N, C-alpha and C positions, 0 to 999 in steps of 0.2 A: 682332406688327405693333402699332404704341397707340392709342390711340383718335384724337387729335389728326392722325394717320398715314389711319387708315379712315375719316376723317369727312372728311380733301381729301379722299379716294380718292375716298372716296364722291359727294363736290360733284362731282368732277373726270369723275365716271364721269355722274350723269344722274344716280344712283338715289333724290337727297332729289325731284327732278327726276318721276321717272314717277309717285313717293306720292301729288307733285300732284298731276297732270297726270291720273293713275288719279279722283282726286277727284276735279278740274274736269268728266270725259265722264260721270259717274255712276256708276261701277263700282259695285256691289252691294257696301256696306258691311266682309262678313264676308272680301271679298275683298281689300280694302283692308289690312283689322284683318289679316291672316294675312302681306302684304304687309309689314304695318311691323314686327311680332310679325320675319320673318326678320331683318330688318334690322339690328333694337336684337339680334337672338341677337348677330350678327355684329360688334357691337359689344363688347356683354361676355363675348364671346368671345377675343374681341382683351383682354379685359382681365384673363384669369382666368389664373391662378397654375398651369405649367405644372406635370405630373406627377413629384414628387420623381424623382430617380435608384435605381433598388432598394441599401436595404442595404447593404455589401464586406456580406460571411462574414471574421467572423474568423477566425484560425487557430489554432486546436486550441494550446491552452498546452502545453509540450514541461519548463517545470518542476517540474510532479508526480509525475512522470513520473521521470525526473532524481531525486528527494528520494526519494520509491521507490526505484531501486534502485540510492543511496549508500550507505540506513537496511539493504539488503537485504545487499550486499559488506558494511555493516559486521559485522554480525550474523554473518556467514560466517565472516568474518575473528576473530573474538571467540572461537566453536567452536572452531576450530582451533587458537585457541594454548592455551585448555582438553586440548584433547587432546594435542598435541604437550606439554606441561607437565606432563602424570600421566607419557604416556614417556617424560619424560627423568626422574621419579626411579623408573625401575623395579633393582629389587632397596637401593632402601635397605628394609630393616630395621626388624619390626615391632614396635612398643611399646602393650601397651593404654592408650589415652590418650593415645596422643602425637601432637602436631599441630605436628611439623617436621621436618625432614630428619638434625637435626642428634639431636632424638630419639629417634626413630623418629614411623611410622605407626601409628592402630587405622583401620579403613574411615574411619570418616564422620570423622576426625583429615586421613586424605591428602583423600577429595575436600573437606571446608575448606581445606586449605592451598591445594591447586590451585585454587581458586575465586577466592581473595582475589590467589593469585600473577599468578596470570591473567586473571583478569575483574575486578580489582579488588570484586566482590562475598564482604558476609559474611559467612561461618556459620556458628553455634553449634549444638551435642547433639548428639543421637547415631542413624545411621539409620532412626531410623521418625519423630525429629524433622526427618528432612531428604523425608524421604518426606511428612507432612502441608503441608511450607510449597510444595514441587515441586506440577506439574503432570502428569496419566498421558499420556504418547503413545504414540499405536500403532506398534505394538515393529515393524511394517515401513514406518515414519516417522523409525526412528530418526537423529538425524544424531551429528557427531564435539560433545563434550560437554554432549552426555543423562547422563543417570545410567540406571545399571538395577541393578533390586531385589531382593532376593534373601530365602527366609522358611530361612534354611541352623541354626536357632536352635530353630527350633518356633514362631516369635512371624513376625508379620508385617514388614518391610522391617527385616530383623537385621541383611544387611550390604547394603553398599552400595558401585557402580561407576563409575571413569567407563568412557562408550562415547568408542569416536577408529577408529569407522568399520570397515568391513569386517565385520561382527559381532563387533566382540574390544574386550572393554575391561580397564581398569588396575582393578585394586583393591587392596588391602592383607588380604593372602589369612592370615597364622597367624603361628610367629613364628618356624620352619619356614624356609617360604618369602618370606618379606617382598611387597614390594611387588611385582608381580608384570601380567602377561598374560597372559588365555581369552580363551576362543573362549565364547558364548552353547550351543555344539550341546557343548562338554566335559558331560561324561553328567554328574556330582554338580551341576553347577549350572543345565543344562537341565531336570530336574528339580525343584528352588528356583525357580528364576527369577518373579518376581513383575510384573515387568514396566517400562516403562520410564517415568520420566521427566522435569521439567525446568523449571532455574530460568535460562532463553536464553529471548529474542526468537526 
């Protein structure tokens, strides 16, 4: 109700008159004051701004979740590409210092070639250098595309392979066998296994 309408209603209802009569009849000043205060409160109450509606709660955005899902999917795709490409090179001949299918591979050369072709990551150096560059991964958390390191020459990280899943890895073993696939439970490699590391997300 607006102030004008309330004032009009008070006039029609005789409320102002009641207040005047109370004053003329000698009503106690306190009572008249209370009545006046009530009338004023009604007027001011009509002028007050109504309480705002509660703010509408915003729906949580799904954009961040979608981005995380897309990123995870992309990373897994890269890992699978690395593993599959490594397996495509099985039976390629072994060559000390070799870094390509035509020439052959040694263990670090195989890893460098696979990562360059399947993941677009350029790597250089020996298996020990790869060990310094990559970060450790718990053996129970190994994923396709991770690296597995072995001490085969009496030195840390002297041999490396590409983990392809299921406890298996692809590596350039030696001149007799070339690039082959072995299991981490293989007696020879199990004794020399130093752990898994990764260069991937």
